[in-house]
Wavefront OBJ file of the C-alpha trace (Angstrom):
o trace
v 0.000 0.000 0.000
v 3.020 2.314 -0.203
v 1.571 3.748 -3.438
v -2.012 4.947 -2.910
v -4.111 4.382 -6.037
v -7.607 3.504 -4.741
v -10.206 5.336 -2.671
v -10.110 2.744 0.129
v -6.347 3.109 0.419
v -6.631 6.906 0.441
v -9.321 6.820 3.143
v -7.096 4.603 5.301
v -4.159 6.986 4.831
v -6.351 9.949 5.818
v -7.261 8.114 9.023
v -3.565 7.560 9.803
v -2.600 11.174 9.078
v -5.499 12.641 11.065
v -3.978 11.223 14.285
v -0.517 12.713 13.747
v 0.893 15.829 15.422
v 3.360 16.215 12.546
v 4.264 14.495 9.302
v 6.684 14.940 6.431
v 5.484 16.001 2.987
v 7.128 16.024 -0.414
v 5.717 16.324 -3.926
v 6.764 15.326 -7.429
v 5.713 17.730 -10.164
v 6.405 19.137 -13.607
v 6.769 22.828 -14.415
v 8.014 23.050 -17.995
v 5.390 25.314 -19.511
v 3.226 26.385 -16.560
v 3.447 29.069 -13.903
v 2.402 26.711 -11.112
v 3.924 23.286 -10.429
v 1.645 20.528 -11.750
v 1.542 17.884 -9.021
v 1.761 14.244 -9.981
v 2.471 12.676 -6.600
v 2.311 13.737 -2.946
v 4.202 11.785 -0.318
v 3.702 11.569 3.460
v 6.141 10.172 5.984
v 6.554 9.583 9.712
v 8.702 7.452 11.997
v 6.928 4.195 11.076
v 5.127 4.895 7.799
v 5.627 6.377 4.326
v 3.081 6.620 1.526
v 2.842 8.208 -1.904
v -0.546 9.285 -3.258
v -1.002 9.109 -7.025
v -2.727 12.392 -7.844
v -3.361 11.255 -11.421
v -5.967 8.756 -10.190
v -9.675 9.809 -10.290
v -10.099 9.845 -6.502
v -12.001 12.040 -4.065
v -9.262 14.060 -2.326
v -11.566 16.024 0.017
v -10.485 14.023 3.081
v -6.802 14.628 2.299
v -7.522 18.294 1.618
v -9.107 18.633 5.073
v -6.037 17.130 6.765
v -3.644 19.356 4.821
v -5.710 22.398 5.774
v -5.599 21.541 9.501
v -3.452 24.276 11.114
v -2.792 22.148 14.210
v -0.749 19.544 12.306
v 2.898 20.425 11.600
v 3.810 19.877 7.939
v 7.526 19.183 7.566
v 8.809 19.998 4.074
v 12.291 20.519 2.672
v 12.636 23.642 0.479
v 8.893 24.104 0.606
v 8.226 27.018 -1.755
v 7.324 25.092 -4.923
v 5.581 22.341 -2.958
v 3.352 24.985 -1.373
v 2.580 26.479 -4.793
v 1.703 23.065 -6.220
v -0.482 22.135 -3.237
v -2.242 25.492 -3.481
v -2.954 24.879 -7.178
v -4.111 21.247 -6.812
v -6.024 21.363 -3.521
v -6.889 25.096 -3.473
v -5.589 25.485 0.092
v -2.824 27.421 1.795
v -0.781 25.192 4.076
v -0.375 26.511 7.607
v 2.048 25.415 10.329
v 4.818 24.552 7.866
v 8.311 23.605 9.049
v 10.799 24.091 6.203
v 13.862 22.009 7.052
v 16.106 23.873 4.586
v 15.336 27.255 6.157
v 15.633 25.823 9.675
v 19.026 24.342 8.785
v 20.241 27.681 7.427
v 19.214 29.409 10.670
v 21.219 26.867 12.672
v 24.399 27.372 10.666
v 24.277 24.207 8.572
v 25.127 25.958 5.331
v 23.734 27.819 2.348
v 20.649 26.075 0.888
v 21.591 22.640 2.294
v 19.930 19.795 0.410
v 17.768 17.135 2.024
v 20.531 14.611 1.330
v 23.122 16.847 3.017
v 20.973 17.159 6.147
v 20.332 13.418 6.301
v 24.073 12.800 6.076
v 25.106 15.515 8.552
v 22.374 14.966 11.138
v 21.497 11.281 10.781
v 24.566 9.760 9.101
v 22.278 8.501 6.298
v 23.157 8.748 2.602
v 20.350 9.465 0.131
v 20.340 8.317 -3.500
v 18.840 10.902 -5.925
v 19.230 9.019 -9.238
v 15.577 9.325 -10.317
v 15.115 12.931 -9.179
v 14.544 14.199 -12.716
v 12.579 11.268 -14.134
v 9.191 11.563 -15.865
v 6.624 11.824 -13.078
v 3.739 12.188 -15.530
v 4.120 8.700 -16.993
v 1.925 5.855 -15.750
v 2.535 3.348 -14.411
v 5.330 4.686 -12.248
v 8.355 2.441 -12.019
v 9.288 0.709 -8.775
v 12.484 2.783 -8.720
v 10.456 6.014 -8.908
v 8.221 4.947 -6.020
v 11.231 3.998 -3.891
v 12.847 7.384 -4.608
v 9.634 9.271 -3.808
v 9.288 7.527 -0.451
v 12.925 8.131 0.502
v 12.224 11.850 0.227
v 9.883 11.716 3.263
v 11.438 8.827 5.197
v 13.703 10.936 7.404
v 11.897 14.285 7.544
v 10.433 13.837 11.038
v 13.847 12.850 12.447
v 15.516 15.839 10.770
v 12.733 18.076 12.105
v 13.244 16.950 15.709
v 16.978 17.670 15.597
v 16.558 21.058 13.914
v 13.800 22.105 16.325
v 16.144 21.442 19.253
v 18.966 23.362 17.535
v 16.707 26.360 16.855
v 15.585 26.385 20.482
v 19.129 26.047 21.845
v 20.399 28.882 19.614
v 17.427 31.146 20.504
v 16.396 31.340 16.846
v 13.038 29.587 17.004
v 11.203 32.931 17.023
v 13.164 34.053 13.940
v 12.317 30.796 12.202
v 8.599 31.003 13.034
v 8.528 34.529 11.614
v 10.170 33.211 8.440
v 7.523 30.496 8.110
v 4.757 33.106 8.241
v 6.539 35.038 5.473
v 6.804 31.815 3.433
v 3.023 31.440 3.490
v 2.425 34.954 2.118
v 1.711 35.730 -1.543
v 4.668 37.193 -3.437
v 4.467 40.897 -4.224
v 5.182 41.787 -7.877
v 5.674 45.495 -7.241
v 9.465 45.463 -7.593
v 9.937 42.799 -10.253
v 11.823 45.304 -12.410
v 14.685 45.496 -9.895
v 15.707 41.909 -10.703
v 16.007 42.722 -14.417
v 17.435 46.202 -14.725
v 18.445 48.557 -11.918
v 19.681 51.197 -14.378
v 16.956 52.071 -16.932
v 17.966 54.703 -19.517
v 14.955 57.021 -19.196
v 11.752 57.618 -17.277
v 9.789 56.068 -20.141
v 12.026 52.978 -20.200
v 11.639 52.637 -16.433
v 7.834 52.918 -16.566
v 7.615 50.504 -19.497
v 9.893 47.910 -17.869
v 7.895 48.066 -14.647
v 4.528 47.803 -16.422
v 5.621 45.072 -18.841
v 6.948 42.806 -16.107
v 3.896 43.328 -13.919
v 1.577 42.664 -16.880
v 3.474 39.503 -17.829
v 3.388 38.128 -14.276
v -0.333 38.767 -13.829
v -1.188 37.174 -17.204
v 1.114 34.221 -16.443
v -0.584 33.589 -13.099
v -4.094 33.981 -14.480
v -3.489 31.628 -17.418
v -0.988 29.322 -15.677
v 1.699 29.944 -18.296
v 5.442 30.121 -17.639
v 6.334 33.864 -17.857
v 9.200 33.252 -20.280
v 6.917 31.331 -22.639
v 4.474 34.211 -22.629
v 7.096 36.875 -23.412
v 10.695 35.913 -22.727
v 13.202 38.255 -21.124
v 15.131 38.862 -24.368
v 11.936 40.041 -26.085
v 11.163 42.407 -23.200
v 14.651 43.917 -23.476
v 14.291 44.236 -27.277
v 10.852 45.841 -27.048
v 12.086 48.466 -24.604
v 15.372 49.182 -26.403
v 13.738 49.552 -29.828
v 10.910 51.647 -28.403
v 9.048 50.882 -31.611
v 6.587 48.135 -30.939
v 4.869 47.699 -34.308
v 8.107 47.255 -36.283
v 9.684 44.967 -33.742
v 10.292 41.369 -34.853
v 9.748 40.323 -31.251
v 6.275 41.870 -31.240
v 5.313 40.100 -34.469
v 6.171 36.737 -32.892
v 3.776 37.239 -29.991
v 0.391 35.630 -29.512
v -2.311 37.750 -31.201
v -4.329 37.850 -28.002
v -1.615 39.777 -26.177
v -0.700 42.296 -28.879
v -3.495 44.766 -28.128
v -2.656 44.815 -24.421
v 0.995 45.476 -25.240
v 0.080 48.279 -27.629
v -1.923 49.876 -24.819
v 1.089 49.633 -22.501
v 3.418 51.235 -25.055
v 1.102 54.182 -25.653
v 1.098 55.124 -21.964
v 3.265 58.050 -20.980
v 5.306 57.844 -17.769
v 3.585 59.428 -14.783
v 5.133 62.232 -12.739
v 5.793 59.630 -10.057
v 7.630 57.445 -12.604
v 9.816 60.375 -13.651
v 10.642 61.271 -10.031
v 11.486 57.655 -9.255
v 13.716 57.464 -12.334
v 15.630 60.537 -11.108
v 16.165 58.830 -7.743
v 17.346 55.660 -9.475
v 19.838 57.645 -11.580
v 21.164 59.463 -8.520
v 21.477 56.198 -6.625
v 23.349 54.518 -9.468
v 25.754 57.439 -9.802
v 26.888 56.973 -6.201
v 27.761 53.387 -5.335
v 29.446 54.250 -2.027
v 26.368 53.908 0.156
v 25.358 50.587 -1.396
v 28.885 49.325 -0.945
v 28.966 50.428 2.714
v 25.683 48.692 3.528
v 26.866 45.561 1.752
v 30.056 45.469 3.827
v 28.094 45.937 7.052
v 25.688 43.181 5.996
v 28.505 40.706 5.318
v 30.106 41.529 8.678
v 26.837 40.910 10.550
v 26.120 37.741 8.555
v 29.551 36.371 9.412
v 28.999 37.067 13.132
v 25.613 35.304 13.011
v 26.942 32.423 10.882
v 24.283 33.111 8.238
v 24.586 33.682 4.469
v 24.433 37.405 3.666
v 21.585 37.016 1.142
v 19.516 35.289 3.846
v 19.373 38.565 5.782
v 19.119 40.896 2.776
v 19.723 40.570 -0.954
v 21.337 43.196 -3.190
v 17.830 43.960 -4.464
v 16.590 44.509 -0.894
v 19.366 47.042 -0.301
v 18.651 48.792 -3.604
v 14.903 49.073 -2.887
v 15.591 50.235 0.675
v 17.771 53.080 -0.600
v 15.236 53.947 -3.280
v 11.921 53.646 -1.427
v 12.716 53.377 2.287
v 13.374 50.614 4.785
v 9.722 49.714 5.340
v 9.359 48.635 1.698
v 11.556 45.556 2.193
v 12.034 42.706 4.634
v 15.009 44.648 6.107
v 12.507 46.849 7.932
v 10.635 43.987 9.585
v 11.049 41.465 12.399
v 14.358 39.764 13.148
v 16.056 41.290 10.098
v 15.347 44.775 11.408
v 16.857 43.858 14.772
v 20.090 42.470 13.335
v 20.583 44.751 10.289
v 17.702 47.146 9.688
v 18.342 49.302 12.766
v 21.881 49.977 11.574
v 20.646 50.782 8.056
v 18.059 53.182 9.443
v 20.645 55.013 11.542
v 22.899 55.451 8.512
v 20.038 56.682 6.303
v 18.870 59.183 8.914
v 22.298 60.833 9.162
l 1 2 3 4 5 6 7 8 9 10 11 12 13 14 15 16 17 18 19 20 21 22 23 24 25 26 27 28 29 30 31 32 33 34 35 36 37 38 39 40 41 42 43 44 45 46 47 48 49 50 51 52 53 54 55 56 57 58 59 60 61 62 63 64 65 66 67 68 69 70 71 72 73 74 75 76 77 78 79 80 81 82 83 84 85 86 87 88 89 90 91 92 93 94 95 96 97 98 99 100 101 102 103 104 105 106 107 108 109 110 111 112 113 114 115 116 117 118 119 120 121 122 123 124 125 126 127 128 129 130 131 132 133 134 135 136 137 138 139 140 141 142 143 144 145 146 147 148 149 150 151 152 153 154 155 156 157 158 159 160 161 162 163 164 165 166 167 168 169 170 171 172 173 174 175 176 177 178 179 180 181 182 183 184 185 186 187 188 189 190 191 192 193 194 195 196 197 198 199 200 201 202 203 204 205 206 207 208 209 210 211 212 213 214 215 216 217 218 219 220 221 222 223 224 225 226 227 228 229 230 231 232 233 234 235 236 237 238 239 240 241 242 243 244 245 246 247 248 249 250 251 252 253 254 255 256 257 258 259 260 261 262 263 264 265 266 267 268 269 270 271 272 273 274 275 276 277 278 279 280 281 282 283 284 285 286 287 288 289 290 291 292 293 294 295 296 297 298 299 300 301 302 303 304 305 306 307 308 309 310 311 312 313 314 315 316 317 318 319 320 321 322 323 324 325 326 327 328 329 330 331 332 333 334 335 336 337 338 339 340 341 342 343 344 345 346 347 348 349 350 351
């Protein structure tokens, strides 16, 4: 019964899970052409059980959905972000009370993005084989090797969780971690997408267009469940903005007819006064790298003292947005990050 394919088996699993205080979760999915991960399998594991549910079977998943939605049960997941997205898409629920073992491990000084296999080896002296990690999870029937691999991914999660929980408590970082888990459950904000692509636009119009194009692409991608790069890839966005001549652009002619009118509307918009003022601030910020460099050096010093990766406290984009829009616009101005880094940043900015 390790692979759940019938309703009776699923009902029995739901009964087992409903009596647990915590259980491990992993998923297998594809995400080649979609915005959201398309789940094929969801696995559950504890100290004395491990099961994989075939989500391609025509079963009634309401009982499983209810258990997943129960905020009292701890869901232990390694590198949970895409699993949470896939579960949200398939079951239409937001998981609560998540314990991400990768984030917990980072807080306890076990490295930068440690893998599940690394944690099993470091904490449990167990080696994990990942040979079928990138196999075809859409095919049916699944091979025995695939099922074995899928179950291994949840076999040790509860043991890893127990060790990491104790480490977080001992290091007085449990509160930081719990704050991070609440942030993990929040919807991503698309307001500053442009910062990841180009922090030095050439004009106010280019800045406004870049910002609007990226926001438009992300919203359309989410609504239609299309990978953003398949909708309009990054090279086309750069070309459209650089040419500043939409109709004659080869990139524009290659686009889906349904999106052309919306893009034409975007290109006819003039930058607002706010866009122009923001562009001036961006130009001034880019002409003086000293402040960014100073904050980066302070960040790396603090990160080293805390035995944390620098990016984990604040990314280069976070620092850029903080200098442009203020500390409250980024995670630097909130919670544990404010205590360890944000207060210093604020003092420097107020001078």
